[in-house]
N, C-alpha and C positions, 0 to 999 in steps of 0.2 A: 600459572594465570597470569593476564597480563595486567600491567599497571595503567591501562588505558580503563574508561568509565564503562561500563559494560549495560547492552541494553536487559530489560526484563524477558523473559520467554513467557509467549502468551499463546496459548496453544489455540489451534483451529477451531474446535469445537467451544471453546468459550469465546472467542471473538466472533463467529457468527451467532451463536446464543444472546450475549448481551447487544448484538448490534441490533438483531429482529426484535427483542424487549422493549429497544428504548428508541424504534423506530429511525434505526440507522445513525444515531447522534453518537451512540459509543464507536462506530468504525468511524466518522467525521475525529473523533478522539485518539482513535489508535494510529489512522494515517498521520496525524498533527505530531503523535509522540514518537511513533519508529524514526521518524526524520528528525528529530529533535535528538534521538539516542543516537541514530547512525553519524551524525555531524559532530556529536561530541568523540563519538570512538574513534573516527575516521581524522578528526581535527580539521575537517573542510565539508563541504556538501554543504546542501539548502536548506533551511530551516522549516520546521513546520507550517509556520506563519507564511514563509515564502512561497511552499507547499500549495498551502491551500487556499490563501488569501485570495488569490486571482480565480481561481475554481467557483469559490463561493460568492464573488463579487462578478464575476463575469455572468453566472447564471441567473444570481438574482435581480441584479439592478435593472438589466434590459425588461425581466418580466414584470417586475414592480413599478417602472418606468411606463410599461405598455399598459397596465390594469390601473394604477391610478392618474395617469396626468391623463387627461383626454387630448391633447393636440400630439401625443406621439403616435404615429402611425400602427398597427397590427404587427405588419412584418417587421417591426424593430426587433420584438420577442427573439427572432433568428439571431440574433447578435450573442446570445445564450449560447448557441455553438462555441463561441470562440472560448467558453470556459471549459466546455467539454473536449476542445481540442486540448486546453493547457493539462486538463487530468491527466489523458494521453503521453503526454510529452513527462510528466512526476511521474507516472508509472514506468515509464521505459526507463528514467536516470534509476527508480528504484530497483528495478528487477537487473539491471545492468551493477548497481552497488552489491546486491544481494550475492550476483554471480560471483565480484570481487572478492568477496569476504571469504567464500568456500575456497576462490583461487589461492589467494592469498595462506591461507590454512592449508596450503597442499590436498584438498578435497575437489573432489568432480563437482563442478558447476551443474547447479540445481534446475535452472530454468531455463527455458528456450523463450527467449525476448520478444523473438518474431511473433510468436503466439499471441502476443497482447492485439495484434491488428487483425486476428481472424476472429468473427463472432461465435462463439464458442469455446474455443480455444481460450478466448480470454480470462473468462471466468475460471478456466481450470489455472492457466497460468498464476492467476492473482490468488486463489488458494494456497496453490502448491509456495507463492511466496512468503504467506502465513505460517504455514508449516515451518517451512524451512529456515526462516530467519529468526522464530522459534526455537526450533533446533540451533540454528547455531550458539544462541546467547545462552542455551544450558549448557552446550558442550564445552564452551570458554567458559564458564562456572564450575565444570565438574559435575554437572546434574544432570539427571535423566528424566525429561518430561514424555509422560504418557500422553498422547493426541490419538484417542479409542476411534474418532471418525476418520482422519488422514489416514493411520493404522490400516481401518479396514477396506480403506478404499484405494488400491496401491497405486494406481497413476497420480493421488495426489501426495504420496509416502516415497514412493520408490525413486531413486537417484543410483540407479546401477551402473 
């Protein structure tokens, strides 16, 4: 076991269930906490706040100004796309970090990072990230975390 602070295993099924049940509020917390855990573990990297604040502000502020300020033109809402671009940057860094953890541990990298940019595959690589980060933390702690959802869908859990 490492002396570095380890993250909490969070099975894919639980992340999805809690995200749906809380109308995605849990998913926002999940994104924040995993960035914090990775930063503590690696000793570097972006915090949860640095990862999420530009996205949240980038999406909400232009929309709020457009809706509540009559002097702001309707097209201003398109600036929300900057928040969306930011989250793609954060995801790209996250996927590379998860792959790096696996590589450093002598295991095969589980994520195909470029899938992030392909509609449909971006969802799959995101689900795989949740599963494989959970598995990484479990292995580091000498635990086994069963994830019936990921294990029942081979393209989510296979790392052959």
